[in-house]
Structures are given as structure tokens and as C-alpha cells.
N, C-alpha and C positions, 0 to 999 in steps of 0.2 A: 262129437268132440267132447272129451272129458273136461270137467271143471278143474281149474288149478286149485289145489287144496290150501294154498298159502294166502288165500284172499277171503274176504267177507263179501256177502252179496245182499242186495236190497230186493224187495219184492217188486221194485220198478225196473228190474233187470240190469242193474249196474253192478260192477265189481269194484272192490276197494282193496288196495294193497298198501299195507303200512310200510313206510320207508323211513324209519328213524325220525319221527316227529312230523313227517309229511304223510299224506295219503294220496296215492295215484288212483284215479277213477277212470273207468271205461265202461262200455256196454258189453253185455255177455254175448256169446255166440248165438244163443237163442234169440236175443233181441235183434241182432244184425240180420239173422236169417229171416225173421218175421218182417222186418222193414224192407228188405231187399236192397238192391244196389243204391248206396248213398250218393247223392249229388251235391249236398251242401251240409256243412257242419257249422252251427252258430254257437260259439263259446263265449263265456264272460272274459272280461279283461283282467289282467293281473291286478291284484288289490281289491277286487270285487268281493263283497261279503256274500256268503251263501247261508241260507237258512234251511235246515232239514225239512223235507216235505214240500218245499217251494220250487218252482221251475227256475233253472239257471241257464238254459240254453235250449237248442232244438237241433234235431236231425231231420234232413229233408231227403226223401227218396222218391223214386218214380211213383210209389204207392201212396205215400202220405207224408205229412209233417208231424213229428212226434216231439213233445216237450221232454227235456231231461229234468228229472226231479232229484234234487240234492239229497243224498243219503245221510249227510252230516252237515252240521253248522260249522262254518269256518271261513277263512280268507283264502282266495285263490292266489297261489304263488307261481304257477306255471301253467301254460297251455301248450298243446301240441300244435305248433305253428305249421307243421307239414300238412295238416289236414285241410288247410285253406286251399291248397292246390291239388291235394290228393286225398279227397274224402274216402275213396275206396279202400284206403289202408285200414279203416275200421272194419270193413267186410273181410279183407284178406287176413288180418292179424288182430282180432279184437282184444286178445289178452297180452299183446306185445306192442308192436309199432303203432297200433291203432288206438292207444290210450287217448283220453280226452284232456283232463286237467289234473293238476296237483293242488292240494290245499293243505293248510295247517288247521287241524280241527280245533274248535274252541274247547272241546272236552274230549281228549283221546279215549276216555272210558266209554264214549258213545259207540265205539267200534264193537264192543261186546254185545250191543243190542241188535246187530245185524246178523244175517244168516250165515251159517257155515255151509260149505259146499254140498254136503249131504242134504241139508234142509232145503237149500235152493233147488237141488235136483228134484226133490219131491214136489216142490211148487210147480215146476215146469213139466 
């Protein structure tokens, strides 16, 4: 699966899509493939503060439980509620319907410190 070029990527296998003052965050195809079939998604509540480099949730699969590491500092403004009953959406459509959260970044300039698609592809 090719990487969408309109996003930034973290070395922790998350993608970040800027949406006019908000950032939508999800896991990459590589990450969901490595984890296997997801059984549970633990996401922060709306209003929760996130700190770049710190855990903000977890993904549970038959293989393991993996922490989600925040790529940016900011405040959570939306969560993908559909994942509560259909966590497999992350596996089926990691770049679309399987998104995790949206946040308002504390410093939008921090996006420039994340990887572009080509650099992330080299990492994986």
C-alpha cells in the first residue's frame, strides 16, 4: 500500500493529516499489518491534553498490546467513536475510516518536524 503524500509521519508509525487548524491522527498500514487484527482501541477523551513523545492510548490485537505515542503536543478535540464497536476498521482502512483522534496542536509548526512520506518509507 502506498503512503498518502498529504500527511506527515512519526517514527512511531502514526500518520498526521492537517485539517485547517486540527490534526487527524491514525496508524500507518505498516503498523496495522505488524499488529495484526485489532480487538480493542483505547483512546483519550475529548479535552485530554497530549504531550509529544508520551503515550496517549493503546491498541490491542491478538498478538500484543501497543501504546500509541503522541506525535504532537495538543488537546484532543475528537475521537473516532466507531472504533469502540468496530476496531477492525483500523485494519481495513488505516488512512481513512480507521483514523483514531483529532487534536488542536499547541504549536502547528511542530508538524514540520515530522517525516514526509518518502522519509517514512525509508524508515520502514
